N, CA, C, O and the ligand as a Tripos MOL2 file, in Angstrom:
@<TRIPOS>MOLECULE
protein
  277   275    70     0     0
PROTEIN
NO_CHARGES

@<TRIPOS>ATOM
      1 N         140.2900   86.9340  130.6380 N.3       1 MET1
      2 CA        140.7160   85.7210  131.7780 C.3       1 MET1
      3 C         141.5540   84.8030  130.9380 C.2       1 MET1
      4 O         141.6610   84.8100  129.7110 O.2       1 MET1
      5 N         142.0640   84.1010  131.7120 N.am      2 SER2
      6 CA        143.2580   83.2870  131.1730 C.3       2 SER2
      7 C         142.8990   81.8990  131.6550 C.2       2 SER2
      8 O         142.5940   81.8330  132.8460 O.2       2 SER2
      9 N         142.8750   80.7410  130.9330 N.am      3 ALA3
     10 CA        142.6810   79.6000  131.3210 C.3       3 ALA3
     11 C         144.0340   78.9900  132.2080 C.2       3 ALA3
     12 O         145.1560   79.4220  131.9420 O.2       3 ALA3
     13 N         143.8920   78.2580  132.9650 N.am      4 THR4
     14 CA        145.1860   77.7030  133.7590 C.3       4 THR4
     15 C         145.3290   76.3460  132.9970 C.2       4 THR4
     16 O         144.4540   75.4910  132.8530 O.2       4 THR4
     17 N         146.5350   76.3300  132.5670 N.am      5 TYR5
     18 CA        147.0020   74.9150  131.9700 C.3       5 TYR5
     19 C         147.9290   74.2550  132.6950 C.2       5 TYR5
     20 O         148.7940   74.9180  133.2680 O.2       5 TYR5
     21 N         147.9200   73.0590  132.7840 N.am      6 ASP6
     22 CA        149.0070   72.3080  133.5400 C.3       6 ASP6
     23 C         150.1200   72.3060  132.6610 C.2       6 ASP6
     24 O         150.1880   71.7980  131.5410 O.2       6 ASP6
     25 N         151.0480   72.9780  133.3390 N.am      7 LEU7
     26 CA        152.5030   73.2140  132.4380 C.3       7 LEU7
     27 C         153.3270   71.9840  132.9040 C.2       7 LEU7
     28 O         154.5320   71.9850  132.6540 O.2       7 LEU7
     29 N         152.8440   71.0690  133.4760 N.am      8 ASP8
     30 CA        153.8210   70.0180  133.6930 C.3       8 ASP8
     31 C         154.1020   69.1230  132.4860 C.2       8 ASP8
     32 O         153.1760   68.5760  131.8890 O.2       8 ASP8
     33 N         155.4700   68.9630  132.1040 N.am      9 ASP9
     34 CA        155.7490   68.4960  130.9840 C.3       9 ASP9
     35 C         155.3280   66.7460  131.1660 C.2       9 ASP9
     36 O         155.7040   66.0600  132.1170 O.2       9 ASP9
     37 N         154.6450   66.3530  130.2510 N.am     10 ASP10
     38 CA        154.2470   64.9390  130.7050 C.3      10 ASP10
     39 C         155.2000   63.7490  130.3330 C.2      10 ASP10
     40 O         155.0450   62.5680  130.6440 O.2      10 ASP10
     41 N         156.2590   64.3280  129.5740 N.am     11 ASP11
     42 CA        157.3340   63.4870  129.2200 C.3      11 ASP11
     43 C         158.1590   63.6500  130.5520 C.2      11 ASP11
     44 O         158.4860   64.7680  130.9490 O.2      11 ASP11
     45 N         158.4810   62.5070  131.2210 N.am     12 ASP12
     46 CA        159.0770   62.5510  132.4250 C.3      12 ASP12
     47 C         160.6900   62.1880  132.5810 C.2      12 ASP12
     48 O         161.4160   62.1530  133.5750 O.2      12 ASP12
     49 N         160.9570   61.9160  131.0750 N.am     13 ALA13
     50 CA        162.3610   61.5970  130.9840 C.3      13 ALA13
     51 C         163.1780   63.0790  131.0650 C.2      13 ALA13
     52 O         162.7580   64.0340  130.4120 O.2      13 ALA13
     53 N         164.3880   63.1910  131.9270 N.am     14 PRO14
     54 CA        165.0680   64.3770  132.1760 C.3      14 PRO14
     55 C         165.5010   64.8250  130.6740 C.2      14 PRO14
     56 O         165.6840   64.0210  129.7600 O.2      14 PRO14
     57 N         165.6270   66.1270  130.5710 N.am     15 LYS15
     58 CA        166.0630   66.8130  129.4160 C.3      15 LYS15
     59 C         167.3970   67.2700  129.6730 C.2      15 LYS15
     60 O         167.6170   67.6480  130.8240 O.2      15 LYS15
     61 N         168.3680   67.3140  128.8090 N.am     16 ALA16
     62 CA        169.6390   67.8300  129.0940 C.3      16 ALA16
     63 C         169.7120   69.4640  129.0560 C.2      16 ALA16
     64 O         169.1030   69.9580  128.1070 O.2      16 ALA16
     65 N         170.2190   70.1750  129.7440 N.am     17 LYS17
     66 CA        170.5600   71.3050  130.0140 C.3      17 LYS17
     67 C         172.0600   71.9220  129.4910 C.2      17 LYS17
     68 O         172.9750   71.8900  130.3140 O.2      17 LYS17
     69 N         172.3100   72.4400  128.2400 N.am     18 GLY18
     70 CA        173.4450   72.6300  128.0110 C.3      18 GLY18
     71 C         174.1710   71.3840  127.5040 C.2      18 GLY18
     72 O         175.3970   71.3340  127.4020 O.2      18 GLY18
     73 N         173.4520   70.5110  127.2340 N.am     19 GLY19
     74 CA        174.2770   68.9740  126.9350 C.3      19 GLY19
     75 C         174.4030   68.1180  128.0420 C.2      19 GLY19
     76 O         174.7650   66.9450  127.9570 O.2      19 GLY19
     77 N         174.0710   68.7710  129.2040 N.am     20 LEU20
     78 CA        174.2550   67.8930  130.4120 C.3      20 LEU20
     79 C         173.0630   67.6660  131.1060 C.2      20 LEU20
     80 O         172.1250   68.4630  131.1180 O.2      20 LEU20
     81 N         173.0870   66.5010  131.7330 N.am     21 PHE21
     82 CA        171.8540   66.1820  132.5700 C.3      21 PHE21
     83 C         172.4280   66.3580  134.0760 C.2      21 PHE21
     84 O         173.6060   66.2540  134.4180 O.2      21 PHE21
     85 N         171.2710   66.6600  134.9160 N.am     22 TYR22
     86 CA        171.5130   66.8420  136.4750 C.3      22 TYR22
     87 C         170.9150   66.0310  137.2250 C.2      22 TYR22
     88 O         170.9090   66.1860  138.4460 O.2      22 TYR22
     89 N         170.3370   65.0720  136.6460 N.am     23 GLU23
     90 CA        169.5200   63.9570  137.4210 C.3      23 GLU23
     91 C         169.3880   62.9090  136.4880 C.2      23 GLU23
     92 O         169.4910   62.9670  135.2630 O.2      23 GLU23
     93 N         169.1030   61.7670  137.3450 N.am     24 PHE24
     94 CA        168.3250   60.5570  136.6740 C.3      24 PHE24
     95 C         167.6640   59.7010  137.4040 C.2      24 PHE24
     96 O         168.1090   59.4340  138.5200 O.2      24 PHE24
     97 N         166.6500   59.1820  137.0110 N.am     25 ASP25
     98 CA        165.8600   58.0160  137.6530 C.3      25 ASP25
     99 C         166.4150   56.7110  137.4340 C.2      25 ASP25
    100 O         166.6500   56.2440  136.3200 O.2      25 ASP25
    101 N         166.6380   56.0740  138.6500 N.am     26 CYS26
    102 CA        167.4140   54.6360  138.3840 C.3      26 CYS26
    103 C         166.3330   53.5950  137.9130 C.2      26 CYS26
    104 O         165.2810   53.3140  138.4880 O.2      26 CYS26
    105 N         166.8150   53.1010  136.7710 N.am     27 THR27
    106 CA        165.9630   51.9820  136.0550 C.3      27 THR27
    107 C         165.6110   50.7720  137.1360 C.2      27 THR27
    108 O         164.6580   50.0030  137.0050 O.2      27 THR27
    109 N         166.3750   50.7560  138.0090 N.am     28 GLU28
    110 CA        166.6710   49.5060  138.9750 C.3      28 GLU28
    111 C         165.7180   49.5430  140.0320 C.2      28 GLU28
    112 O         164.8060   48.7310  140.1900 O.2      28 GLU28
    113 N         165.9960   50.6000  140.7990 N.am     29 CYS29
    114 CA        165.2370   50.9150  142.0870 C.3      29 CYS29
    115 C         164.1470   52.0520  142.1060 C.2      29 CYS29
    116 O         163.3620   52.1750  143.0470 O.2      29 CYS29
    117 N         164.1510   52.9810  140.8600 N.am     30 ASP30
    118 CA        163.3830   53.8950  140.6310 C.3      30 ASP30
    119 C         163.5940   55.1630  141.4940 C.2      30 ASP30
    120 O         162.7390   56.0380  141.6260 O.2      30 ASP30
    121 N         164.8540   55.1710  142.0830 N.am     31 ALA31
    122 CA        165.3650   56.5290  142.7480 C.3      31 ALA31
    123 C         165.6810   57.5440  141.8470 C.2      31 ALA31
    124 O         166.0750   57.3690  140.6940 O.2      31 ALA31
    125 N         165.4850   58.6900  142.4480 N.am     32 ASN32
    126 CA        165.8630   59.9690  141.5900 C.3      32 ASN32
    127 C         167.2590   60.1560  142.4540 C.2      32 ASN32
    128 O         167.4950   60.1580  143.6630 O.2      32 ASN32
    129 N         168.1100   60.3190  141.2220 N.am     33 ASN33
    130 CA        169.5650   60.6230  141.5460 C.3      33 ASN33
    131 C         169.8300   62.1580  141.1310 C.2      33 ASN33
    132 O         169.8140   62.5540  139.9650 O.2      33 ASN33
    133 N         170.0310   62.8130  142.0510 N.am     34 PRO34
    134 CA        170.4840   64.4760  141.5160 C.3      34 PRO34
    135 C         171.9940   64.2160  140.9570 C.2      34 PRO34
    136 O         172.5850   63.1900  141.2920 O.2      34 PRO34
    137 N         172.5790   65.1380  140.1290 N.am     35 TRP35
    138 CA        173.9240   64.9240  139.8930 C.3      35 TRP35
    139 C         174.4910   66.1000  139.3390 C.2      35 TRP35
    140 O         174.4730   66.5080  138.1780 O.2      35 TRP35
    141 N         175.1610   66.7260  140.6930 N.am     36 ALA36
    142 CA        175.4040   68.1410  140.5610 C.3      36 ALA36
    143 C         176.2180   68.7280  139.5740 C.2      36 ALA36
    144 O         176.0640   69.7880  138.9670 O.2      36 ALA36
    145 N         177.3000   67.6940  139.4890 N.am     37 GLU37
    146 CA        178.2700   68.3140  138.3530 C.3      37 GLU37
    147 C         177.9990   68.0440  136.9200 C.2      37 GLU37
    148 O         178.8030   68.3650  136.0450 O.2      37 GLU37
    149 N         176.6380   67.3330  136.6250 N.am     38 GLY38
    150 CA        176.2580   67.0550  135.4880 C.3      38 GLY38
    151 C         176.8140   65.9600  134.7570 C.2      38 GLY38
    152 O         177.9300   65.5960  135.1290 O.2      38 GLY38
    153 N         176.3070   65.3740  133.8340 N.am     39 PHE39
    154 CA        176.8580   64.1350  132.9700 C.3      39 PHE39
    155 C         176.1550   64.2570  131.6710 C.2      39 PHE39
    156 O         175.0390   64.7640  131.5620 O.2      39 PHE39
    157 N         176.8990   63.7390  130.6200 N.am     40 LYS40
    158 CA        176.5330   63.9130  129.3450 C.3      40 LYS40
    159 C         176.7540   62.3090  128.6150 C.2      40 LYS40
    160 O         177.5030   61.4520  129.0840 O.2      40 LYS40
    161 N         176.0110   62.1670  127.5140 N.am     41 ALA41
    162 CA        175.9770   61.0160  126.9500 C.3      41 ALA41
    163 C         177.5160   60.2980  127.0620 C.2      41 ALA41
    164 O         178.5780   60.9000  126.9010 O.2      41 ALA41
    165 N         177.3630   58.8970  127.3710 N.am     42 LYS42
    166 CA        178.6300   58.2160  127.4380 C.3      42 LYS42
    167 C         179.3390   58.2260  128.9140 C.2      42 LYS42
    168 O         180.2300   57.4450  129.2480 O.2      42 LYS42
    169 N         178.8440   59.1390  129.6410 N.am     43 ASP43
    170 CA        179.5040   59.0700  131.0440 C.3      43 ASP43
    171 C         178.7130   58.0910  131.8290 C.2      43 ASP43
    172 O         177.5580   57.7170  131.6250 O.2      43 ASP43
    173 N         179.5640   57.7340  132.7910 N.am     44 GLU44
    174 CA        178.9730   56.6180  133.8170 C.3      44 GLU44
    175 C         178.4660   57.2420  134.8820 C.2      44 GLU44
    176 O         179.0780   58.1480  135.4480 O.2      44 GLU44
    177 N         177.1610   56.7670  135.3020 N.am     45 VAL45
    178 CA        176.5270   57.2870  136.6530 C.3      45 VAL45
    179 C         176.0550   55.9640  137.3160 C.2      45 VAL45
    180 O         175.6510   54.9460  136.7530 O.2      45 VAL45
    181 N         176.2030   56.2220  138.6810 N.am     46 THR46
    182 CA        175.9730   55.1310  139.6000 C.3      46 THR46
    183 C         174.9420   55.5870  140.6000 C.2      46 THR46
    184 O         175.0390   56.6030  141.2870 O.2      46 THR46
    185 N         173.9730   54.7520  140.6070 N.am     47 CYS47
    186 CA        172.7230   54.9610  141.7680 C.3      47 CYS47
    187 C         173.0480   55.0930  142.8170 C.2      47 CYS47
    188 O         173.7040   54.1420  143.2430 O.2      47 CYS47
    189 N         172.8400   56.1110  143.6800 N.am     48 HIS48
    190 CA        173.2100   56.4060  145.0190 C.3      48 HIS48
    191 C         172.6470   55.2420  146.1060 C.2      48 HIS48
    192 O         173.2250   54.8370  147.1160 O.2      48 HIS48
    193 N         171.4260   54.8650  145.6100 N.am     49 TYR49
    194 CA        170.7680   54.0950  146.2220 C.3      49 TYR49
    195 C         170.8650   52.4890  146.2540 C.2      49 TYR49
    196 O         170.8310   51.7780  147.2590 O.2      49 TYR49
    197 N         170.9840   52.1240  145.0240 N.am     50 CYS50
    198 CA        171.2070   50.6060  144.9520 C.3      50 CYS50
    199 C         172.5520   50.2730  144.2320 C.2      50 CYS50
    200 O         172.8030   49.0920  143.9910 O.2      50 CYS50
    201 N         173.3980   51.2220  143.8890 N.am     51 GLY51
    202 CA        174.7910   50.8850  143.6960 C.3      51 GLY51
    203 C         174.8120   50.6100  142.1070 C.2      51 GLY51
    204 O         175.9290   50.3820  141.6430 O.2      51 GLY51
    205 N         173.7720   50.6040  141.2530 N.am     52 GLN52
    206 CA        173.8650   50.2310  139.8080 C.3      52 GLN52
    207 C         174.2790   51.2920  139.1860 C.2      52 GLN52
    208 O         173.8150   52.4130  139.3940 O.2      52 GLN52
    209 N         175.4620   50.9510  138.1240 N.am     53 SER53
    210 CA        176.1300   51.7480  137.5520 C.3      53 SER53
    211 C         175.3590   51.4370  135.9970 C.2      53 SER53
    212 O         175.0070   50.3520  135.5320 O.2      53 SER53
    213 N         175.2500   52.8080  135.4070 N.am     54 PHE54
    214 CA        174.7180   52.9020  134.0440 C.3      54 PHE54
    215 C         175.6870   53.7530  133.2500 C.2      54 PHE54
    216 O         176.4670   54.4940  133.8490 O.2      54 PHE54
    217 N         175.6700   53.6690  131.7360 N.am     55 GLU55
    218 CA        176.1810   54.2950  130.7790 C.3      55 GLU55
    219 C         175.1260   55.2070  130.1240 C.2      55 GLU55
    220 O         174.2650   54.7840  129.3530 O.2      55 GLU55
    221 N         175.2620   56.4690  130.4890 N.am     56 ALA56
    222 CA        174.1980   57.4880  130.0870 C.3      56 ALA56
    223 C         174.0790   57.3120  128.1700 C.2      56 ALA56
    224 O         175.0630   57.0950  127.4630 O.2      56 ALA56
    225 N         173.0180   57.4310  127.7820 N.am     57 ARG57
    226 CA        172.9240   57.3160  126.1910 C.3      57 ARG57
    227 C         171.5610   58.3360  126.1440 C.2      57 ARG57
    228 O         170.5750   58.2950  126.8800 O.2      57 ARG57
    229 N         171.8470   59.2460  125.0460 N.am     58 VAL58
    230 CA        170.6380   60.0920  124.5830 C.3      58 VAL58
    231 C         170.0790   59.8190  123.3420 C.2      58 VAL58
    232 O         170.7500   59.7070  122.3160 O.2      58 VAL58
    233 N         168.9070   59.7120  123.4020 N.am     59 SER59
    234 CA        168.1880   59.1340  122.2830 C.3      59 SER59
    235 C         168.0190   60.5100  121.2230 C.2      59 SER59
    236 O         168.2720   61.6750  121.5300 O.2      59 SER59
    237 N         167.6100   60.1010  120.1400 N.am     60 GLU60
    238 CA        167.4740   61.0580  118.9570 C.3      60 GLU60
    239 C         166.7210   62.3990  119.3760 C.2      60 GLU60
    240 O         167.0910   63.5230  119.0360 O.2      60 GLU60
    241 N         165.5950   62.1080  120.1770 N.am     61 GLU61
    242 CA        164.9880   63.1480  120.5680 C.3      61 GLU61
    243 C         165.4510   63.9250  121.7510 C.2      61 GLU61
    244 O         164.7260   64.8290  122.1660 O.2      61 GLU61
    245 N         166.5190   63.6800  122.3030 N.am     62 GLY62
    246 CA        167.3980   64.0650  123.4340 C.3      62 GLY62
    247 C         167.0280   63.5320  124.7210 C.2      62 GLY62
    248 O         167.5930   64.0670  125.6750 O.2      62 GLY62
    249 N         166.0970   62.4720  125.0090 N.am     63 LYS63
    250 CA        165.8170   62.0480  125.9880 C.3      63 LYS63
    251 C         166.9740   60.8990  126.6930 C.2      63 LYS63
    252 O         167.5810   60.0530  126.0360 O.2      63 LYS63
    253 N         167.0710   61.0680  127.8710 N.am     64 LEU64
    254 CA        168.1330   60.3240  128.3470 C.3      64 LEU64
    255 C         167.7040   58.8880  128.5530 C.2      64 LEU64
    256 O         166.5620   58.6140  128.9230 O.2      64 LEU64
    257 N         168.6240   57.9740  128.3100 N.am     65 LYS65
    258 CA        168.5140   56.5060  128.3010 C.3      65 LYS65
    259 C         169.6200   56.0050  129.2020 C.2      65 LYS65
    260 O         170.7380   56.5200  129.2180 O.2      65 LYS65
    261 N         169.2460   54.9360  129.9800 N.am     66 LEU66
    262 CA        170.3420   54.4080  130.7450 C.3      66 LEU66
    263 C         170.6760   53.0420  130.5280 C.2      66 LEU66
    264 O         169.7310   52.2530  130.5550 O.2      66 LEU66
    265 N         172.0060   52.5180  130.2830 N.am     67 LYS67
    266 CA        172.0710   51.2810  129.9670 C.3      67 LYS67
    267 C         172.9690   50.7860  131.1200 C.2      67 LYS67
    268 O         174.0710   51.3040  131.3050 O.2      67 LYS67
    269 N         172.5050   49.7850  131.8990 N.am     68 PRO68
    270 CA        172.8710   49.1510  132.9510 C.3      68 PRO68
    271 C         174.3210   48.6010  132.5970 C.2      68 PRO68
    272 O         174.4840   47.9520  131.5640 O.2      68 PRO68
    273 N         175.3840   48.8720  133.4780 N.am     69 ILE69
    274 CA        176.6930   48.2730  133.0420 C.3      69 ILE69
    275 C         177.4370   47.4500  134.3590 C.2      69 ILE69
    276 O         178.5210   46.8900  134.2030 O.2      69 ILE69
    277 ZN        168.9900   52.5410  142.1340 Zn       70 ZN70
@<TRIPOS>BOND
     1     1     2 1
     2     2     3 1
     3     3     4 2
     4     3     5 am
     5     5     6 1
     6     6     7 1
     7     7     8 2
     8     7     9 am
     9     9    10 1
    10    10    11 1
    11    11    12 2
    12    11    13 am
    13    13    14 1
    14    14    15 1
    15    15    16 2
    16    15    17 am
    17    17    18 1
    18    18    19 1
    19    19    20 2
    20    19    21 am
    21    21    22 1
    22    22    23 1
    23    23    24 2
    24    23    25 am
    25    25    26 1
    26    26    27 1
    27    27    28 2
    28    27    29 am
    29    29    30 1
    30    30    31 1
    31    31    32 2
    32    31    33 am
    33    33    34 1
    34    34    35 1
    35    35    36 2
    36    35    37 am
    37    37    38 1
    38    38    39 1
    39    39    40 2
    40    39    41 am
    41    41    42 1
    42    42    43 1
    43    43    44 2
    44    43    45 am
    45    45    46 1
    46    46    47 1
    47    47    48 2
    48    47    49 am
    49    49    50 1
    50    50    51 1
    51    51    52 2
    52    51    53 am
    53    53    54 1
    54    54    55 1
    55    55    56 2
    56    55    57 am
    57    57    58 1
    58    58    59 1
    59    59    60 2
    60    59    61 am
    61    61    62 1
    62    62    63 1
    63    63    64 2
    64    63    65 am
    65    65    66 1
    66    66    67 1
    67    67    68 2
    68    67    69 am
    69    69    70 1
    70    70    71 1
    71    71    72 2
    72    71    73 am
    73    73    74 1
    74    74    75 1
    75    75    76 2
    76    75    77 am
    77    77    78 1
    78    78    79 1
    79    79    80 2
    80    79    81 am
    81    81    82 1
    82    82    83 1
    83    83    84 2
    84    83    85 am
    85    85    86 1
    86    86    87 1
    87    87    88 2
    88    87    89 am
    89    89    90 1
    90    90    91 1
    91    91    92 2
    92    91    93 am
    93    93    94 1
    94    94    95 1
    95    95    96 2
    96    95    97 am
    97    97    98 1
    98    98    99 1
    99    99   100 2
   100    99   101 am
   101   101   102 1
   102   102   103 1
   103   103   104 2
   104   103   105 am
   105   105   106 1
   106   106   107 1
   107   107   108 2
   108   107   109 am
   109   109   110 1
   110   110   111 1
   111   111   112 2
   112   111   113 am
   113   113   114 1
   114   114   115 1
   115   115   116 2
   116   115   117 am
   117   117   118 1
   118   118   119 1
   119   119   120 2
   120   119   121 am
   121   121   122 1
   122   122   123 1
   123   123   124 2
   124   123   125 am
   125   125   126 1
   126   126   127 1
   127   127   128 2
   128   127   129 am
   129   129   130 1
   130   130   131 1
   131   131   132 2
   132   131   133 am
   133   133   134 1
   134   134   135 1
   135   135   136 2
   136   135   137 am
   137   137   138 1
   138   138   139 1
   139   139   140 2
   140   139   141 am
   141   141   142 1
   142   142   143 1
   143   143   144 2
   144   143   145 am
   145   145   146 1
   146   146   147 1
   147   147   148 2
   148   147   149 am
   149   149   150 1
   150   150   151 1
   151   151   152 2
   152   151   153 am
   153   153   154 1
   154   154   155 1
   155   155   156 2
   156   155   157 am
   157   157   158 1
   158   158   159 1
   159   159   160 2
   160   159   161 am
   161   161   162 1
   162   162   163 1
   163   163   164 2
   164   163   165 am
   165   165   166 1
   166   166   167 1
   167   167   168 2
   168   167   169 am
   169   169   170 1
   170   170   171 1
   171   171   172 2
   172   171   173 am
   173   173   174 1
   174   174   175 1
   175   175   176 2
   176   175   177 am
   177   177   178 1
   178   178   179 1
   179   179   180 2
   180   179   181 am
   181   181   182 1
   182   182   183 1
   183   183   184 2
   184   183   185 am
   185   185   186 1
   186   186   187 1
   187   187   188 2
   188   187   189 am
   189   189   190 1
   190   190   191 1
   191   191   192 2
   192   191   193 am
   193   193   194 1
   194   194   195 1
   195   195   196 2
   196   195   197 am
   197   197   198 1
   198   198   199 1
   199   199   200 2
   200   199   201 am
   201   201   202 1
   202   202   203 1
   203   203   204 2
   204   203   205 am
   205   205   206 1
   206   206   207 1
   207   207   208 2
   208   207   209 am
   209   209   210 1
   210   210   211 1
   211   211   212 2
   212   211   213 am
   213   213   214 1
   214   214   215 1
   215   215   216 2
   216   215   217 am
   217   217   218 1
   218   218   219 1
   219   219   220 2
   220   219   221 am
   221   221   222 1
   222   222   223 1
   223   223   224 2
   224   223   225 am
   225   225   226 1
   226   226   227 1
   227   227   228 2
   228   227   229 am
   229   229   230 1
   230   230   231 1
   231   231   232 2
   232   231   233 am
   233   233   234 1
   234   234   235 1
   235   235   236 2
   236   235   237 am
   237   237   238 1
   238   238   239 1
   239   239   240 2
   240   239   241 am
   241   241   242 1
   242   242   243 1
   243   243   244 2
   244   243   245 am
   245   245   246 1
   246   246   247 1
   247   247   248 2
   248   247   249 am
   249   249   250 1
   250   250   251 1
   251   251   252 2
   252   251   253 am
   253   253   254 1
   254   254   255 1
   255   255   256 2
   256   255   257 am
   257   257   258 1
   258   258   259 1
   259   259   260 2
   260   259   261 am
   261   261   262 1
   262   262   263 1
   263   263   264 2
   264   263   265 am
   265   265   266 1
   266   266   267 1
   267   267   268 2
   268   267   269 am
   269   269   270 1
   270   270   271 1
   271   271   272 2
   272   271   273 am
   273   273   274 1
   274   274   275 1
   275   275   276 2
@<TRIPOS>SUBSTRUCTURE
     1 MET1         2 RESIDUE 1 A MET
     2 SER2         6 RESIDUE 1 A SER
     3 ALA3        10 RESIDUE 1 A ALA
     4 THR4        14 RESIDUE 1 A THR
     5 TYR5        18 RESIDUE 1 A TYR
     6 ASP6        22 RESIDUE 1 A ASP
     7 LEU7        26 RESIDUE 1 A LEU
     8 ASP8        30 RESIDUE 1 A ASP
     9 ASP9        34 RESIDUE 1 A ASP
    10 ASP10       38 RESIDUE 1 A ASP
    11 ASP11       42 RESIDUE 1 A ASP
    12 ASP12       46 RESIDUE 1 A ASP
    13 ALA13       50 RESIDUE 1 A ALA
    14 PRO14       54 RESIDUE 1 A PRO
    15 LYS15       58 RESIDUE 1 A LYS
    16 ALA16       62 RESIDUE 1 A ALA
    17 LYS17       66 RESIDUE 1 A LYS
    18 GLY18       70 RESIDUE 1 A GLY
    19 GLY19       74 RESIDUE 1 A GLY
    20 LEU20       78 RESIDUE 1 A LEU
    21 PHE21       82 RESIDUE 1 A PHE
    22 TYR22       86 RESIDUE 1 A TYR
    23 GLU23       90 RESIDUE 1 A GLU
    24 PHE24       94 RESIDUE 1 A PHE
    25 ASP25       98 RESIDUE 1 A ASP
    26 CYS26      102 RESIDUE 1 A CYS
    27 THR27      106 RESIDUE 1 A THR
    28 GLU28      110 RESIDUE 1 A GLU
    29 CYS29      114 RESIDUE 1 A CYS
    30 ASP30      118 RESIDUE 1 A ASP
    31 ALA31      122 RESIDUE 1 A ALA
    32 ASN32      126 RESIDUE 1 A ASN
    33 ASN33      130 RESIDUE 1 A ASN
    34 PRO34      134 RESIDUE 1 A PRO
    35 TRP35      138 RESIDUE 1 A TRP
    36 ALA36      142 RESIDUE 1 A ALA
    37 GLU37      146 RESIDUE 1 A GLU
    38 GLY38      150 RESIDUE 1 A GLY
    39 PHE39      154 RESIDUE 1 A PHE
    40 LYS40      158 RESIDUE 1 A LYS
    41 ALA41      162 RESIDUE 1 A ALA
    42 LYS42      166 RESIDUE 1 A LYS
    43 ASP43      170 RESIDUE 1 A ASP
    44 GLU44      174 RESIDUE 1 A GLU
    45 VAL45      178 RESIDUE 1 A VAL
    46 THR46      182 RESIDUE 1 A THR
    47 CYS47      186 RESIDUE 1 A CYS
    48 HIS48      190 RESIDUE 1 A HIS
    49 TYR49      194 RESIDUE 1 A TYR
    50 CYS50      198 RESIDUE 1 A CYS
    51 GLY51      202 RESIDUE 1 A GLY
    52 GLN52      206 RESIDUE 1 A GLN
    53 SER53      210 RESIDUE 1 A SER
    54 PHE54      214 RESIDUE 1 A PHE
    55 GLU55      218 RESIDUE 1 A GLU
    56 ALA56      222 RESIDUE 1 A ALA
    57 ARG57      226 RESIDUE 1 A ARG
    58 VAL58      230 RESIDUE 1 A VAL
    59 SER59      234 RESIDUE 1 A SER
    60 GLU60      238 RESIDUE 1 A GLU
    61 GLU61      242 RESIDUE 1 A GLU
    62 GLY62      246 RESIDUE 1 A GLY
    63 LYS63      250 RESIDUE 1 A LYS
    64 LEU64      254 RESIDUE 1 A LEU
    65 LYS65      258 RESIDUE 1 A LYS
    66 LEU66      262 RESIDUE 1 A LEU
    67 LYS67      266 RESIDUE 1 A LYS
    68 PRO68      270 RESIDUE 1 A PRO
    69 ILE69      274 RESIDUE 1 A ILE
    70 ZN70       277 GROUP 0 **** ****
């Protein structure tokens, strides 16, 4: 018998895949923005919902951080 574990990562910050992020959650309006072409640290992304622009930053743990610009 195998116990069922919740595999959901409790860290809700997007993680980079191959150095690129493919989505972000807007810190202004909380909307989830898929980013099909991918973005990396220091790229500029814009929320599709509220229009806020961010500079992508990546923490030492590899978590995405967004700096409003
Ligand atoms: Zn937004």
